[in-house]
C-alpha positions, 0 to 999 in steps of 0.5 A: 500500500502507499501513494507517492505522497502517503506511505501507509497501510490501510487501517493506519488512518482513523475514519476521521482525519483533522487536516490543518494546512501547517504540518507543525499544527498537525504535530501540535495537535497530535502531541497535545490532544491525542493519547498514544499518538504514533506517526504513520506518514513522513513523506515530504515532511507532511507527517500524519499521526493516529491516536486516541481522543476521549476513547475514539481513534482520530488521525491528524495530517497536514494538507499543505497550502492551496487547493492543489495540495489539499486536493491531492491529500484529501483525495488519497485519504478518501480513495485509498485509505477509506477515510470517511470524514475530513475536518479542515482546521485552518486559518482564514482572513476575515472579510465580514467586518463583524469578525475579530481575530480568533473567531471560529468560522465554519464554512457552510459553502466555499465560493472559489476562483479556482478552475478545479471543478472544470475536471468534472465537465459539468454543464454549469457551475458546481457549488462546493458545500460542506457535509451537513451532518458534520456541520450540525455536530459542530454547531451543537458541540460549539454551544456545549463548548461555549464557542461562538461559532460563525457559520456561513459562506467562505471564499477559497482563493487560488491567490494569496498575494493578489494585486487587485485585492478583490477578495474583499468584494465578496463581502457584499454577497455575505461571504465571511472569510477567505482561505485557500483549501476548503473548495477542493476538499468539498469537491473531493468529498462530493465526488467520492461520497465522503464527508467534509467540513472546514473550520477556520480560525480568523488569523487576519483582518482583511479590512482597516485597521488591518491586524494578524496573528503571528506564525507561532500563534497560528501554530499553537494557540488556536485551540478552540477550533482544535477542540471543536473539531476533535469533539466532532470526530468523537460525536460522528463515531 
């Protein structure tokens, strides 16, 4: 068993995988939240871990940055490793001016400027959406954890550095925040009949006064989002 990107046997991954973009955030989650965590993948520095959380087997592995990278790893986990649920635990830039740093957002849908959906040869535009069972559990569990979860549309951009700064134009359509992976994850889940949800912590404000969290804060301090995702992994078991 194994792919060019994941060197595991079937069964090495739990049926639910948390996927941060950052490999160091994956390591942080494994070391601080999972009991008896073991490394099951080391290819290209994208370490994957499987351990126990509240008596339930859970895995965590990074996706890397951007939709092509998320597309590769989520597809292989779904297709070759029988993973049923992937919960993205990432960062996002706030577009909606009511959002503040460290708010947690759940992407009900993921608008995008990506051409990823063209591969399906559809006679129109595909609308990438999350899996309602995972979103419903996140909403319920957030209340129990006293997390003020913001739920709505997000925007998955193919561009981090954008000369036009058009990402802020999405605000007029009620889009909450911008990130770079959810749309590809949602498309893979739809195509392969699996479940997906993107949870993101606001790490940047895309409007004045601009503000952002440091790299180490993004890596280690967004624990509300991590705990919420883990609670969903337990609940879906």
